[in-house]
N, CA, C and O atoms as a MOPAC input file, in Angstrom:
PM7 MOZYME 1SCF
protein

 N    160.63900 1    56.68600 1   101.08600 1
 C    161.97100 1    56.30300 1   100.80400 1
 C    162.75500 1    56.73900 1    99.64800 1
 O    163.96200 1    56.97600 1    99.69400 1
 N    162.02100 1    56.83400 1    98.62000 1
 C    162.81100 1    57.34000 1    97.46900 1
 C    163.36900 1    58.79300 1    97.65600 1
 O    164.54200 1    59.14100 1    97.51900 1
 N    162.25600 1    59.60100 1    98.00900 1
 C    162.83000 1    60.89500 1    98.24100 1
 C    163.81100 1    61.15200 1    99.20800 1
 O    164.50400 1    62.16400 1    99.10900 1
 N    163.96700 1    60.30000 1   100.19900 1
 C    165.05500 1    60.41100 1   101.24800 1
 C    166.28600 1    60.05600 1   100.63400 1
 O    167.37800 1    60.56900 1   100.88400 1
 N    166.06300 1    59.19400 1    99.85600 1
 C    167.49400 1    58.64200 1    99.26400 1
 C    168.03300 1    59.69800 1    98.11100 1
 O    169.24500 1    59.84900 1    97.96300 1
 N    167.12500 1    60.38600 1    97.34000 1
 C    167.64900 1    61.56300 1    96.51300 1
 C    168.10300 1    62.56900 1    97.52200 1
 O    169.02000 1    63.25800 1    97.07400 1
 N    167.80300 1    62.82500 1    98.56200 1
 C    168.35600 1    64.05200 1    99.61500 1
 C    169.66600 1    63.45600 1   100.02300 1
 O    170.68100 1    64.15000 1   100.09000 1
 N    169.65700 1    62.02200 1   100.33000 1
 C    171.09900 1    61.75600 1   101.15200 1
 C    172.01500 1    61.29500 1   100.25100 1
 O    173.15100 1    61.24700 1   100.72200 1
 N    171.90900 1    60.93000 1    99.08600 1
 C    173.01100 1    60.26200 1    98.22500 1
 C    173.95500 1    61.49100 1    97.94100 1
 O    173.56700 1    62.65900 1    97.89600 1
 N    175.36700 1    61.02300 1    97.74200 1
 C    176.40500 1    61.98200 1    97.35300 1
 C    177.26100 1    61.03900 1    96.41700 1
 O    177.03800 1    59.83100 1    96.35400 1
 N    178.17200 1    61.61500 1    95.75400 1
 C    179.33500 1    61.44300 1    95.10300 1
 C    180.03000 1    60.17000 1    95.75100 1
 O    180.26500 1    59.16900 1    95.07400 1
 N    180.27300 1    60.24100 1    96.79700 1
 C    181.17500 1    59.11300 1    97.41400 1
 C    180.43400 1    58.13500 1    98.11200 1
 O    181.01000 1    57.16700 1    98.60700 1
 N    179.03700 1    58.31400 1    98.21200 1
 C    178.24000 1    56.87700 1    98.64000 1
 C    177.12200 1    56.55400 1    97.66200 1
 O    176.32700 1    57.38400 1    97.22200 1
 N    177.15200 1    55.00800 1    97.31400 1
 C    176.49900 1    54.43800 1    96.59200 1
 C    175.14100 1    54.12600 1    97.40800 1
 O    175.27100 1    53.29000 1    98.30300 1
 N    173.73800 1    54.73300 1    97.20700 1
 C    172.73400 1    54.30400 1    98.01600 1
 C    171.77400 1    53.51000 1    96.92500 1
 O    171.54500 1    54.02000 1    95.82800 1
 N    171.29600 1    52.37800 1    97.25900 1
 C    170.70200 1    51.48900 1    96.32700 1
 C    169.36900 1    51.25300 1    97.13300 1
 O    169.40400 1    51.20300 1    98.36200 1
 N    168.17100 1    51.10500 1    96.41900 1
 C    167.07500 1    50.75400 1    96.77900 1
 C    166.38600 1    49.59500 1    96.08400 1
 O    166.07100 1    49.65000 1    94.89500 1
 N    166.17700 1    48.61600 1    96.80600 1
 C    165.78300 1    47.17300 1    96.10700 1
 C    164.25400 1    47.09500 1    96.61700 1
 O    163.93800 1    47.30200 1    97.78900 1
 N    163.36900 1    46.77800 1    95.61400 1
 C    161.85400 1    46.92500 1    95.96500 1
 C    161.45700 1    46.19500 1    94.78100 1
 O    162.20200 1    46.01100 1    93.81800 1
 N    160.01300 1    45.69800 1    94.89400 1
 C    159.41100 1    45.22800 1    93.69100 1
 C    158.61800 1    46.60300 1    93.21300 1
 O    158.65600 1    47.64600 1    93.86600 1
 N    157.99400 1    46.46000 1    92.14200 1
 C    157.63000 1    47.55800 1    91.31700 1
 C    156.09300 1    48.01700 1    91.77400 1
 O    155.33200 1    48.43600 1    90.90200 1
 N    155.68900 1    47.93500 1    93.05600 1
 C    154.42500 1    48.16700 1    93.38200 1
 C    154.64500 1    49.26000 1    94.61500 1
 O    155.80000 1    49.36700 1    95.02700 1
 N    153.83900 1    49.90200 1    95.10000 1
 C    153.67700 1    50.78500 1    96.21700 1
 C    153.51500 1    49.97200 1    97.40000 1
 O    152.86600 1    48.93000 1    97.48200 1
 N    154.27900 1    50.65000 1    98.45700 1
 C    154.07900 1    49.89800 1    99.79100 1
 C    153.45000 1    50.87200 1   100.57000 1
 O    153.88800 1    52.02200 1   100.55300 1
 N    152.40100 1    50.54300 1   101.30800 1
 C    151.74400 1    51.55800 1   102.09800 1
 C    151.59000 1    51.05000 1   103.75300 1
 O    151.28000 1    49.92900 1   104.15400 1
 N    151.83100 1    51.95100 1   104.34100 1
 C    151.83300 1    51.65000 1   105.96500 1
 C    150.89900 1    52.99300 1   106.45300 1
 O    151.21100 1    54.15400 1   106.18700 1
 N    149.85700 1    52.64500 1   107.11400 1
 C    148.95500 1    53.61600 1   107.82600 1
 C    149.62300 1    54.25000 1   108.91400 1
 O    149.82600 1    53.62200 1   109.95300 1
 N    150.04000 1    55.61600 1   108.75500 1
 C    150.43600 1    56.11200 1   109.85400 1
 C    150.79900 1    57.67700 1   109.71400 1
 O    150.48400 1    58.25200 1   108.67200 1
 N    151.38200 1    58.29500 1   110.63000 1
 C    151.65600 1    59.81600 1   110.19700 1
 C    152.88100 1    59.89500 1   109.44100 1
 O    153.98500 1    59.56300 1   109.87300 1
 N    152.62000 1    60.37900 1   108.21800 1
 C    153.59700 1    60.35600 1   107.18400 1
 C    154.86200 1    61.51700 1   107.54000 1
 O    155.91500 1    61.48600 1   106.90300 1
 N    154.66900 1    62.30000 1   108.38400 1
 C    155.67800 1    63.06100 1   108.61200 1
 C    156.58400 1    62.55800 1   109.70000 1
 O    157.79000 1    62.80500 1   109.68100 1
 N    156.07400 1    61.93300 1   110.54500 1
 C    156.96800 1    61.14400 1   111.46100 1
 C    157.55800 1    59.84000 1   110.88600 1
 O    158.67900 1    59.53700 1   111.29300 1
 N    156.97100 1    59.04900 1   110.01600 1
 C    157.55500 1    58.12800 1   109.13400 1
 C    158.61700 1    58.59700 1   108.18100 1
 O    159.59600 1    57.88400 1   107.96200 1
 N    158.46600 1    59.76300 1   107.60700 1
 C    159.60600 1    60.41400 1   107.01600 1
 C    160.73700 1    60.68400 1   107.73100 1
 O    161.81600 1    60.43800 1   107.19200 1
 N    160.71300 1    61.18000 1   108.93700 1
 C    161.61900 1    61.49000 1   109.63500 1
 C    162.40800 1    60.29500 1   110.26300 1
 O    163.60300 1    60.38900 1   110.54400 1
 N    161.63600 1    59.12000 1   110.47600 1
 C    162.11900 1    57.68000 1   110.71400 1
 C    163.22800 1    57.23400 1   109.60300 1
 O    164.39400 1    56.91600 1   109.83800 1
 N    162.58600 1    57.29000 1   108.34800 1
 C    163.51600 1    56.99900 1   107.42300 1
 C    164.77500 1    57.83100 1   107.06600 1
 O    165.88300 1    57.35500 1   106.81900 1
 N    164.48300 1    58.97900 1   107.07400 1
 C    165.49100 1    60.03700 1   107.14100 1
 C    166.76500 1    60.04100 1   107.94800 1
 O    167.89100 1    60.35600 1   107.56300 1
 N    166.39100 1    59.64700 1   109.09500 1
 C    167.20800 1    59.61700 1   110.40600 1
 C    168.16400 1    58.14800 1   110.20500 1
 O    169.34000 1    58.08500 1   110.56200 1
 N    167.37100 1    56.94600 1   109.53600 1
 C    167.99700 1    55.70800 1   109.35200 1
 C    168.91100 1    55.97800 1   108.21200 1
 O    170.09300 1    55.67000 1   108.36700 1
 N    168.56500 1    56.46400 1   107.18500 1
 C    169.33500 1    56.73200 1   106.06700 1
 C    170.48600 1    57.54600 1   106.10700 1
 O    171.49100 1    57.28500 1   105.44500 1
 N    170.38700 1    58.49900 1   106.83600 1
 C    171.42100 1    59.80000 1   107.20100 1
 C    172.38400 1    58.72600 1   108.10200 1
 O    173.57700 1    58.68000 1   107.80100 1
 N    172.04100 1    58.13400 1   108.85700 1
 C    173.10300 1    57.16500 1   109.71300 1
 C    173.71700 1    56.25800 1   109.02300 1
 O    174.88100 1    55.98100 1   109.31200 1
 N    173.17600 1    55.72900 1   108.16100 1
 C    173.84300 1    54.68600 1   106.92700 1
 C    174.77300 1    55.21700 1   106.15300 1
 O    175.84300 1    54.65300 1   105.92300 1
 N    174.41700 1    56.42800 1   105.65400 1
 C    175.16900 1    57.35000 1   104.94100 1
 C    176.44900 1    57.84100 1   105.64800 1
 O    177.55300 1    57.73500 1   105.11400 1
 N    176.26600 1    58.37200 1   106.84500 1
 C    177.19000 1    58.88400 1   107.75300 1
 C    178.20300 1    57.80900 1   108.10200 1
 O    179.40400 1    57.99000 1   107.89800 1
 N    177.73700 1    56.72600 1   108.61200 1
 C    178.87300 1    55.70100 1   109.17200 1
 C    179.00900 1    54.71100 1   108.18900 1
 O    179.82800 1    53.85000 1   108.50800 1
 N    178.37900 1    54.52000 1   106.89800 1
 C    179.11600 1    53.54300 1   106.00400 1
 C    180.15100 1    54.21200 1   105.27000 1
 O    180.30100 1    55.43300 1   105.22700 1
 N    180.94700 1    53.24200 1   104.62000 1
 C    182.26100 1    53.82200 1   103.78400 1
 C    181.88500 1    54.41800 1   102.53500 1
 O    182.02700 1    55.61000 1   102.26300 1
 N    181.26000 1    53.28600 1   101.57400 1
 C    180.81300 1    53.74300 1   100.26700 1
 C    179.57900 1    53.25200 1    99.78000 1
 O    179.17500 1    53.54600 1    98.65500 1
 N    178.88800 1    52.44000 1   100.64400 1
 C    177.59300 1    51.66600 1   100.01400 1
 C    176.61900 1    51.68900 1   101.01700 1
 O    176.97300 1    51.55400 1   102.18800 1
 N    175.15700 1    51.87700 1   100.65500 1
 C    174.06600 1    51.60800 1   101.36100 1
 C    173.25800 1    51.01000 1   100.67000 1
 O    173.10700 1    51.37400 1    99.50400 1
 N    172.44900 1    49.83000 1   101.23700 1
 C    171.50900 1    49.17500 1   100.47500 1
 C    170.09200 1    49.29800 1   101.45400 1
 O    170.09400 1    49.21400 1   102.68200 1
 N    169.08800 1    49.48200 1   100.72900 1
 C    167.82800 1    49.85300 1   101.37700 1
 C    166.88400 1    48.75500 1   100.62200 1
 O    166.78600 1    48.67600 1    99.39700 1
 N    166.27700 1    48.00900 1   101.46200 1
 C    165.27800 1    46.92800 1   101.04500 1
 C    163.67500 1    47.25400 1   101.52000 1
 O    163.42700 1    47.49900 1   102.70000 1
 N    162.80100 1    47.23400 1   100.66100 1
 C    161.45400 1    47.02100 1   101.18000 1
 C    160.78500 1    45.58300 1   100.85600 1
 O    160.75000 1    45.02400 1    99.75900 1
 N    160.26600 1    45.13000 1   102.08100 1
 C    159.69500 1    43.82700 1   101.80400 1
 C    158.27700 1    43.86900 1   102.13900 1
 O    157.99500 1    44.56700 1   103.11300 1
 N    157.39300 1    43.31500 1   101.58300 1
 C    155.95300 1    43.26500 1   102.13700 1
 C    155.58300 1    41.87100 1   102.57900 1
 O    155.92600 1    40.89400 1   101.91300 1
 N    154.94100 1    41.77500 1   103.61000 1
 C    154.34300 1    40.60100 1   104.42000 1
 C    153.09500 1    40.51000 1   104.42700 1
 O    152.64400 1    41.49700 1   103.84500 1
 N    152.17800 1    39.74600 1   104.83100 1
 C    150.81400 1    39.92400 1   105.02700 1
 C    150.18200 1    40.95700 1   105.71700 1
 O    149.14400 1    41.48100 1   105.31300 1
 N    150.79300 1    41.28700 1   106.79200 1
 C    150.23600 1    42.04400 1   107.70700 1
 C    151.42100 1    43.42800 1   107.87100 1
 O    151.10400 1    44.35500 1   108.61600 1
 N    152.47600 1    43.46000 1   107.28700 1
 C    153.52600 1    44.58700 1   107.33300 1
 C    154.40900 1    44.59100 1   106.37400 1
 O    154.53400 1    43.75600 1   105.47800 1
 N    155.16000 1    45.74800 1   106.60800 1
 C    156.08200 1    46.16000 1   105.74000 1
 C    157.34700 1    46.23300 1   106.37500 1
 O    157.49600 1    46.78800 1   107.46400 1
 N    158.29700 1    45.67500 1   105.71500 1
 C    159.72900 1    45.70800 1   106.30200 1
 C    160.77100 1    46.50800 1   105.51300 1
 O    161.00200 1    46.41800 1   104.30800 1
 N    161.35600 1    47.30700 1   106.41300 1
 C    162.33800 1    48.42600 1   105.86700 1
 C    163.66100 1    47.78800 1   106.34800 1
 O    163.82200 1    47.51200 1   107.53700 1
 N    164.66600 1    47.54400 1   105.35300 1
 C    165.86900 1    47.05200 1   106.01100 1
 C    167.02600 1    48.23000 1   105.01100 1
 O    166.97900 1    48.59500 1   103.83600 1
 N    167.95600 1    48.53300 1   106.10500 1
 C    168.96100 1    49.52000 1   105.87600 1
 C    170.21300 1    49.01900 1   106.30600 1
 O    170.37200 1    48.75900 1   107.49900 1
 N    171.19200 1    48.84000 1   105.42000 1
 C    172.69600 1    48.03000 1   105.50800 1
 C    173.51100 1    48.99600 1   105.01200 1
 O    173.27900 1    49.64100 1   103.99000 1
 N    174.64600 1    49.13100 1   105.85000 1
 C    175.85600 1    49.98400 1   105.24000 1
 C    177.05000 1    49.19600 1   105.28800 1
 O    177.07500 1    48.13700 1   105.91600 1
 N    178.12300 1    49.67600 1   104.61600 1
 C    179.35800 1    48.97000 1   104.82000 1
 C    180.53600 1    49.59800 1   105.60800 1
 O    181.70400 1    49.70300 1   105.23300 1
 N    179.96600 1    50.00200 1   106.80900 1
 C    180.84200 1    50.75900 1   107.74200 1
 C    181.22200 1    49.67500 1   108.73200 1
 O    181.22100 1    48.45700 1   108.54900 1
 N    181.57900 1    50.42800 1   109.92200 1
 C    182.30900 1    49.52000 1   110.90000 1
 C    181.13500 1    48.67500 1   111.85800 1
 O    181.42400 1    47.96100 1   112.81800 1
 N    179.73700 1    48.94500 1   111.34600 1
 C    178.64100 1    48.32800 1   112.42500 1
 C    178.47100 1    49.06400 1   113.64300 1
 O    179.14900 1    50.04700 1   113.94200 1
 N    177.63500 1    48.61700 1   114.28000 1
 C    177.21500 1    49.27500 1   115.70500 1
 C    177.96800 1    48.15600 1   116.82500 1
 O    177.81200 1    46.93700 1   116.90000 1
 N    178.63900 1    48.86400 1   117.46300 1
 C    179.34000 1    48.16400 1   118.63200 1
 C    178.31700 1    47.29500 1   119.62400 1
 O    177.37200 1    47.79500 1   120.23400 1
 N    178.62900 1    46.15300 1   119.65000 1
 C    177.74200 1    45.51000 1   120.71000 1
 C    177.81600 1    45.89100 1   122.02000 1
 O    176.98500 1    45.42500 1   122.79900 1
 N    178.49900 1    46.51100 1   122.34100 1
 C    178.66100 1    47.16200 1   123.72000 1
 C    177.54100 1    48.32400 1   124.15600 1
 O    177.02700 1    48.45300 1   125.26700 1
 N    177.31600 1    49.11300 1   122.98400 1
 C    176.10700 1    49.88100 1   122.93700 1
 C    175.00000 1    49.65800 1   122.27900 1
 O    174.25900 1    50.60400 1   122.01400 1
 N    174.70100 1    48.41100 1   121.91100 1
 C    173.46900 1    48.11900 1   121.17000 1
 C    172.32500 1    48.27300 1   122.11400 1
 O    171.25000 1    48.74000 1   121.73600 1
 N    172.58600 1    47.81200 1   123.57300 1
 C    171.17200 1    47.95400 1   124.29200 1
 C    170.88300 1    49.32600 1   124.69100 1
 O    169.83800 1    49.56100 1   125.29800 1
 N    171.71400 1    50.26200 1   124.40800 1
 C    171.49100 1    51.87300 1   124.78000 1
 C    171.53800 1    52.58300 1   123.56600 1
 O    171.64300 1    53.80700 1   123.63900 1
 N    171.48200 1    52.07200 1   122.52600 1
 C    171.62100 1    52.89800 1   121.22200 1
 C    170.30800 1    53.71800 1   120.79600 1
 O    170.26100 1    54.63100 1   119.97100 1
 N    169.31800 1    53.21600 1   121.50200 1
 C    168.06900 1    53.95300 1   121.22100 1
 C    167.79500 1    55.09400 1   122.47400 1
 O    166.73100 1    55.70400 1   122.58300 1
 N    168.81700 1    55.24000 1   123.28000 1
 C    168.54500 1    56.24000 1   124.20000 1
 C    168.97000 1    57.52000 1   123.96400 1
 O    170.07900 1    57.47100 1   123.43300 1
 N    168.52200 1    58.84000 1   124.14700 1
 C    168.95200 1    59.94500 1   123.44100 1
 C    170.38000 1    60.18500 1   124.10300 1
 O    170.58600 1    59.99200 1   125.30100 1
 N    171.32900 1    60.61700 1   123.21600 1
 C    172.76200 1    61.10600 1   123.44600 1
 C    173.54400 1    60.23100 1   123.45200 1
 O    174.71800 1    60.55000 1   123.64400 1
 N    173.23200 1    58.88500 1   123.25800 1
 C    174.13900 1    57.80900 1   122.82000 1
 C    174.46700 1    57.77700 1   121.32100 1
 O    173.64600 1    57.69000 1   120.40700 1
 N    175.63700 1    57.85100 1   121.23100 1
 C    176.12500 1    57.89900 1   119.95700 1
 C    177.12700 1    56.58900 1   119.57800 1
 O    177.73600 1    55.92400 1   120.41600 1
 N    177.14800 1    56.40400 1   118.29400 1
 C    178.02500 1    55.12600 1   117.96200 1
 C    179.48000 1    55.71600 1   117.63000 1
 O    179.65100 1    56.86500 1   117.22300 1
 N    180.33100 1    54.94800 1   117.81500 1
 C    181.74100 1    55.74200 1   117.34600 1
 C    182.09200 1    55.02200 1   115.77600 1
 O    181.74500 1    53.94600 1   115.29100 1
 N    182.74400 1    55.88700 1   115.36900 1
 C    183.34600 1    55.45500 1   113.85900 1
 C    184.76700 1    55.85100 1   113.73600 1
 O    185.09700 1    57.02800 1   113.87800 1
 N    185.56200 1    54.97700 1   113.49400 1
 C    186.90900 1    55.11600 1   113.69300 1
 C    187.68300 1    55.76000 1   112.46700 1
 O    188.88600 1    55.99800 1   112.58100 1
 N    186.92300 1    56.07200 1   111.16700 1
 C    187.61300 1    56.65800 1   110.19100 1
 C    187.22400 1    58.10500 1   109.87300 1
 O    188.00900 1    58.84800 1   109.28400 1
 N    185.99300 1    58.50400 1   110.27200 1
 C    185.61200 1    60.06400 1   110.18500 1
 C    184.51700 1    60.55900 1   111.02400 1
 O    183.43400 1    59.98600 1   111.13600 1
 N    184.80300 1    61.49900 1   111.52700 1
 C    183.93400 1    62.27500 1   112.51900 1
 C    182.44200 1    62.53200 1   111.87000 1
 O    182.20600 1    62.95700 1   110.74000 1
 N    181.47200 1    62.14700 1   112.91900 1
 C    180.08900 1    62.46200 1   112.33700 1
 C    179.49400 1    63.24300 1   113.28200 1
 O    179.47300 1    63.09200 1   114.50300 1
 N    178.92100 1    64.25400 1   112.47200 1
 C    178.19900 1    65.40300 1   113.28900 1
 C    176.87700 1    64.98800 1   113.76800 1
 O    176.17700 1    64.27800 1   113.04500 1
 N    176.48600 1    65.35600 1   114.88500 1
 C    175.23200 1    64.94200 1   115.65400 1
 C    175.17200 1    64.91400 1   117.17400 1
 O    176.16300 1    65.05600 1   117.88900 1
 N    174.11400 1    64.74800 1   117.54700 1
 C    173.94900 1    64.81800 1   119.18800 1
 C    173.38300 1    63.45900 1   119.86700 1
 O    172.94300 1    63.34400 1   121.01100 1
 N    173.48200 1    62.66000 1   119.06800 1
 C    172.92700 1    61.16200 1   119.37000 1
 C    171.33100 1    61.29800 1   119.83100 1
 O    170.96500 1    60.80100 1   120.89600 1
 N    170.53100 1    61.91100 1   119.07100 1
 C    169.05000 1    61.87900 1   119.36700 1
 C    168.25200 1    61.05600 1   118.20800 1
 O    167.10200 1    60.62900 1   118.30800 1
 N    169.06000 1    60.93900 1   117.16500 1
 C    168.18300 1    60.23100 1   115.84600 1
 C    167.77100 1    59.05200 1   116.29100 1
 O    166.55800 1    58.84500 1   116.30400 1
 N    168.51600 1    58.21700 1   116.66600 1
 C    167.97900 1    56.67600 1   116.91400 1
 C    166.74400 1    56.70700 1   118.08100 1
 O    165.85700 1    55.85800 1   118.16700 1
 N    166.89100 1    57.77800 1   118.87100 1
 C    165.96900 1    57.79500 1   120.02500 1
 C    164.47400 1    58.24000 1   119.30300 1
 O    163.36200 1    57.83900 1   119.64400 1
 N    164.78500 1    59.13500 1   118.27200 1
 C    163.50100 1    59.53700 1   117.73500 1
 C    162.83500 1    58.44900 1   116.82000 1
 O    161.61900 1    58.26600 1   116.77800 1
 N    163.69400 1    57.79900 1   116.14700 1
 C    163.47900 1    56.56300 1   115.28100 1
 C    162.51800 1    55.42800 1   116.18800 1
 O    161.42000 1    54.97500 1   115.86500 1
 N    163.18700 1    55.18600 1   117.21900 1
 C    162.48000 1    54.16200 1   118.32000 1
 C    161.24500 1    54.77100 1   118.61100 1
 O    160.27100 1    54.03700 1   118.44400 1
 N    161.03100 1    55.88200 1   118.99000 1
 C    159.79900 1    56.40700 1   119.40700 1
 C    158.82400 1    56.40200 1   118.18300 1
 O    157.67000 1    56.02600 1   118.38700 1
 N    159.14300 1    56.73300 1   117.11400 1
 C    158.15500 1    56.70600 1   115.92300 1
 C    157.80100 1    55.27700 1   115.70700 1
 O    156.60500 1    54.98900 1   115.65900 1
 N    158.62800 1    54.42600 1   115.58200 1
 C    158.29600 1    53.03300 1   115.56700 1
 C    157.22100 1    52.26400 1   116.57500 1
 O    156.37000 1    51.41700 1   116.30500 1
 N    157.56900 1    52.85500 1   117.78200 1
 C    156.75900 1    52.49000 1   118.97900 1
 C    155.33100 1    53.21800 1   118.75000 1
 O    154.33800 1    52.54500 1   119.02800 1
 N    155.15300 1    54.44300 1   118.30200 1
 C    154.04700 1    54.84600 1   117.93200 1
 C    153.17500 1    54.09400 1   116.87600 1
 O    151.95300 1    53.97200 1   116.95400 1
 N    153.86300 1    53.67100 1   116.01400 1
 C    153.27000 1    53.06100 1   114.94600 1
 C    153.02000 1    51.36400 1   115.20600 1
 O    152.59400 1    50.52000 1   114.41900 1
 N    153.40600 1    51.24500 1   116.45300 1
 C    153.29600 1    49.71600 1   116.77700 1
 C    154.08500 1    48.83600 1   116.02700 1
 O    153.65500 1    47.70300 1   115.81200 1
 N    155.23100 1    49.20400 1   115.57400 1
 C    156.10500 1    48.39600 1   114.87800 1
 C    157.34200 1    48.09400 1   115.79500 1
 O    157.38700 1    48.59400 1   116.91900 1
 N    158.39300 1    47.24600 1   115.31300 1
 C    159.48800 1    46.79600 1   115.83800 1
 C    160.90100 1    47.39400 1   114.91500 1
 O    160.95300 1    47.64400 1   113.71100 1
 N    161.93600 1    47.50500 1   115.91200 1
 C    163.29900 1    47.60300 1   115.14000 1
 C    164.21000 1    46.80800 1   115.69400 1
 O    164.25600 1    46.70400 1   116.92000 1
 N    165.05600 1    46.14000 1   114.89500 1
 C    166.13000 1    45.25600 1   115.17300 1
 C    167.36400 1    45.71200 1   114.63900 1
 O    167.39500 1    46.16400 1   113.49400 1
 N    168.36400 1    45.64600 1   115.32700 1
 C    169.86000 1    45.89500 1   114.87200 1
 C    170.79100 1    44.61300 1   114.88600 1
 O    170.76100 1    43.72500 1   115.73800 1
 N    171.60800 1    44.68400 1   113.80200 1
 C    172.28200 1    43.57200 1   113.58400 1
 C    173.57400 1    43.75800 1   112.83000 1
 O    173.91600 1    44.93100 1   112.68500 1
 N    174.36700 1    42.81800 1   112.31700 1
 C    175.21500 1    42.93000 1   111.20200 1
 C    174.79600 1    42.48100 1   110.02900 1
 O    174.06500 1    41.50800 1   109.84100 1
 N    175.36300 1    43.34600 1   109.06600 1
 C    174.97200 1    43.09700 1   107.44000 1
 C    175.71200 1    41.99100 1   106.99900 1
 O    176.94200 1    42.04500 1   107.03000 1
 N    175.06600 1    40.89200 1   106.55000 1
 C    175.69600 1    39.82100 1   105.98500 1
 C    176.11200 1    40.15500 1   104.53600 1
 O    177.02800 1    39.53300 1   104.00000 1
 N    175.46900 1    41.09300 1   103.93300 1
 C    175.80500 1    41.50700 1   102.48500 1
 C    177.01300 1    42.48000 1   102.57700 1
 O    178.09800 1    42.20300 1   102.06400 1
 N    176.76900 1    43.66500 1   103.27200 1
 C    177.98100 1    44.57800 1   103.29800 1
 C    178.77900 1    44.65100 1   104.36800 1
 O    179.69300 1    45.46400 1   104.23100 1
 N    178.73900 1    43.95100 1   105.62000 1
 C    179.68800 1    43.83800 1   106.53900 1
 C    179.40200 1    44.91900 1   107.69300 1
 O    180.03600 1    44.91800 1   108.74800 1
 N    178.52100 1    45.72000 1   107.43200 1
 C    178.44700 1    46.93700 1   108.42800 1
 C    177.30300 1    46.44900 1   109.22400 1
 O    177.02500 1    45.28200 1   109.50100 1
 N    176.55300 1    47.77000 1   109.61500 1
 C    175.16100 1    47.64200 1   110.53300 1
 C    173.96200 1    47.37200 1   109.69300 1
 O    173.78500 1    47.98000 1   108.63800 1
 N    173.24400 1    46.58900 1   110.08100 1
 C    171.62600 1    46.38300 1   109.44400 1
 C    170.58600 1    46.91400 1   110.50000 1
 O    170.55300 1    46.46600 1   111.64600 1
 N    169.83800 1    47.78400 1   110.09500 1
 C    168.49700 1    48.05200 1   110.76800 1
 C    167.46600 1    47.70100 1   110.16000 1
 O    167.29300 1    48.05800 1   108.99400 1
 N    166.53200 1    46.90100 1   110.84500 1
 C    165.44900 1    46.37700 1   110.22400 1
 C    164.12600 1    46.77000 1   110.97400 1
 O    163.83700 1    46.29000 1   112.07000 1
 N    163.33900 1    47.68200 1   110.30100 1
 C    162.04500 1    48.11500 1   110.74900 1
 C    160.93200 1    47.51600 1   110.16100 1
 O    160.68900 1    47.52200 1   108.95500 1
 N    160.24200 1    46.98300 1   111.06400 1
 C    158.93100 1    46.39300 1   110.66600 1
 C    157.74700 1    47.18700 1   111.12200 1
 O    157.67200 1    47.51900 1   112.30500 1
 N    156.81700 1    47.51400 1   110.25900 1
 C    155.52500 1    48.34800 1   110.62700 1
 C    154.46000 1    47.56000 1   110.05300 1
 O    154.53000 1    46.82600 1   109.06700 1
 N    153.32100 1    47.83700 1   110.89700 1
 C    152.12600 1    47.19100 1   110.33200 1
 C    151.43100 1    47.73300 1   109.28500 1
 O    151.22100 1    48.93900 1   109.41200 1
 N    151.02700 1    47.24100 1   108.33300 1
 C    150.17700 1    48.04900 1   107.21700 1
 C    149.01300 1    48.57200 1   107.72600 1
 O    148.55900 1    49.53100 1   107.10200 1
 N    148.41200 1    48.19800 1   108.69300 1
 C    147.33800 1    48.92100 1   109.16700 1
 C    147.23800 1    48.94000 1   110.50200 1
 O    147.62100 1    47.90600 1   111.04900 1
 N    146.81500 1    49.85500 1   111.24500 1
 C    146.46300 1    49.90300 1   112.81800 1
 C    144.96300 1    50.13000 1   113.01700 1
 O    144.63600 1    50.84200 1   113.96700 1
 N    144.04000 1    49.62500 1   112.25500 1
 C    142.55900 1    50.18000 1   112.21500 1
 C    141.96100 1    49.53400 1   113.51800 1
 O    140.93300 1    50.08400 1   113.91300 1
 N    142.39800 1    48.50300 1   114.23500 1
 C    141.95900 1    48.01900 1   115.57100 1
 C    142.07800 1    48.89000 1   116.52500 1
 O    141.24800 1    48.81600 1   117.43200 1
 N    143.11500 1    49.93300 1   116.59200 1
 C    143.14800 1    50.98400 1   117.61100 1
 C    142.67700 1    52.10300 1   117.33800 1
 O    142.69400 1    53.00200 1   118.17800 1

């Protein structure tokens, strides 16, 4: 998450990571988990206006990654389809490059790791809120 923030931050976007001072570990494919985080942070930076907040929370059996932005949020009409390939959100202030496959990839990676992803509105920043919950360990499978 920290490496992703370094590559996605820019002068016009404040990206903040809120976490405790210990490491969070999810057992899974690090390359795919990196793609998951990169796609979600890139979307928040692209669709947000000035600010992105990222939180890591640890629970007994899972790690929760919350990414919030101060953009327009996800239109309720497309939430049910947003994880399908080639479905893109609309942003009224600036054009966003892409083909609409990033969230489809995110959903696939979350599913492979037996996790969940939820979309909502950010109570803090007013834009979108993506919450990914991944099990710490998948040793039973």
